[in-house]
Steps between C-alpha positions, in 0.01 A plus 500: 500500500744201451599358168299176546171709542570692190569197297172339625302820411635509139459124453131535598445807275671312205292183572183713470605690198808330308503752214364830598419754249471879496137604505573780239402381164783523257651320188855639494762669719388839342129446582609410847710812550201720389265310730737524799542881456117543469443294819671744729246618745228295305381146510590225263141459418463865392810470275364171352190679394679761276810308364335254263357782282831701549727218417297405180533860388869527587685196599846608444719795623500652163128475449439641853725791445308592200179533707658788681408609857146599418424198292631272778317700765173433317556124554602510874274787625317277740816438687638726779779742405435418129653826363835452678499135413445583142798734504730253648396210279525702181843615606601148586378377167717742301815403714424132426481576130809729497730318730378134507357429143159474656583230751462508888847477637600212740711694739397726802698799408362527143147442644527762766619753245151475341254763604250374750718201596623478865669215673169327578387506143832389366491217755159382368620502134825325580297231692190456297622558144854361546497251778748673713466432888423868588249595758277815438397619848158672477254558784383138515854350530605766740208410728546129472866508553464710823179342628607147465859540605644383167711809438407793725637847403430858536463577143469338159876491438569322832231253432630425154848452613388268790287294263774453263724398786257272678275349233657155405630502153271233368199724570646835409374523135124476601520639856389840355170368379431267792541795750297739290216252446506408876475857601234591247264206576585369854733724702279806435585836646184565719408157602734205406314176419694300755251207520545439129875542501703200419816629691319631810681255730834627368405874498641710790231767478370541866159648420343228288133529441286362796374196322842401427601559860221286624599223262839501623381491866308191418 
């Protein structure tokens, strides 16, 4: 895909949603950190069902650390892998208190030193909480980047590197959200909604849905 196509794609996504927001409900960088850890192999919707009560009970690292693993597990037991997530979150809270005065760090190395925080989670925090132009490649972004031809790659690291290289700087801060939301609601895994896609004429995917193919033929 050439640079002009990419620019047009992101220009259209921006026009449709100028200021995209995370669908994980949060009021602080700490709440976002907890929500992102909980969202691994779970839906944002399922996380949003448990976090209001959790954050009302423990909205800071110190308060959550006091819950302990079992206390936290009681709040999040409806979410998959809740025991291991509780273990990671409590350990992360203790480190935040001990090393960072209860504040979520703004640099990648410190974030990834926290239990339960890998590169993807760190990218989300840096982007959403602190406005840095990072791109967290999840399954949706990986699919959209490869399917459309925006930034094809064999693995998430390849796709992330190519997106950071190819996405025009003016679009980089919000590219993460535009691509995730496009993958979640339009460019779906099993059956992409090509007839409703605002970038269908720029997309290089060969196997568009039949309705879209007929529309292009006309």
